[in-house]
Every structure is written in structure tokens, then in C-alpha cells.
C-alpha positions in Angstrom: 0.0 0.1 -0.4 2.2 2.4 0.5 4.4 1.9 -2.5 1.3 2.8 -3.8 1.1 6.2 -2.5 4.8 6.7 -3.0 3.9 5.9 -6.9 0.2 8.0 -6.9 3.0 10.3 -5.1 5.2 10.5 -8.2 2.5 10.6 -10.8 0.5 13.8 -9.4 3.8 15.4 -9.3 5.0 14.5 -12.7 1.4 15.9 -13.9 2.3 19.4 -12.0 5.5 20.0 -13.6 4.2 19.0 -17.1 1.5 21.9 -17.0 3.8 24.3 -15.2 6.4 23.2 -18.5 3.2 23.3 -21.0 2.1 27.5 -19.1 5.4 28.5 -19.3 5.5 27.7 -23.2 1.6 29.8 -23.9 3.2 32.5 -21.8 6.6 32.6 -23.8 4.1 32.2 -26.6 1.7 35.6 -25.6 5.0 38.0 -24.7 6.6 37.6 -27.7 3.1 38.4 -29.3 2.5 41.3 -27.1 6.9 41.9 -27.6 6.3 41.8 -31.7 3.2 44.2 -31.2 4.7 47.0 -29.6 8.0 46.9 -31.4 5.6 47.1 -34.2 3.9 50.3 -32.6 7.5 51.8 -31.7 8.2 51.7 -35.6 4.7 53.4 -36.1 5.3 55.7 -33.4 8.6 56.9 -34.5 7.8 56.7 -38.2 4.6 59.7 -37.2 7.3 61.6 -35.3 10.0 61.4 -37.8 6.9 62.2 -40.2 5.8 65.5 -38.0 9.2 67.0 -38.1 9.5 66.8 -41.8 6.8 69.0 -41.3 7.7 71.6 -38.7 10.6 71.9 -40.7 9.6 72.7 -44.8 
């Protein structure tokens, strides 16, 4: 009976580790997507600022 408890405990730990790894991948993917989105926004804002500077100097 004690061996069954140990095996069940190991299985639970393995399941928790699997979920943590899976969620880490999801979070990493989300962060990567958000980073790309922010980089695009920064690029767009820089282009607007440059365009605005060109209009003022004309």
C-alpha cells in the first residue's frame, strides 16, 4: 500500500511539472506576441514623429 502511495505521489508531481512546463510555453508565446506588437507600435510612432519633424522643417 505504501508503494502505491509513492507511485501516486510521483505521478502527481509529474503531472504538475508537465502543466507548469506547458503553461510556461503559453506564457512565453504570449509575451513574444505582445513584444512584437509593441515593437510595431514603436516603429509606427517613430515614423509619425519623423514625418511630423519633416512637416515642421518644411
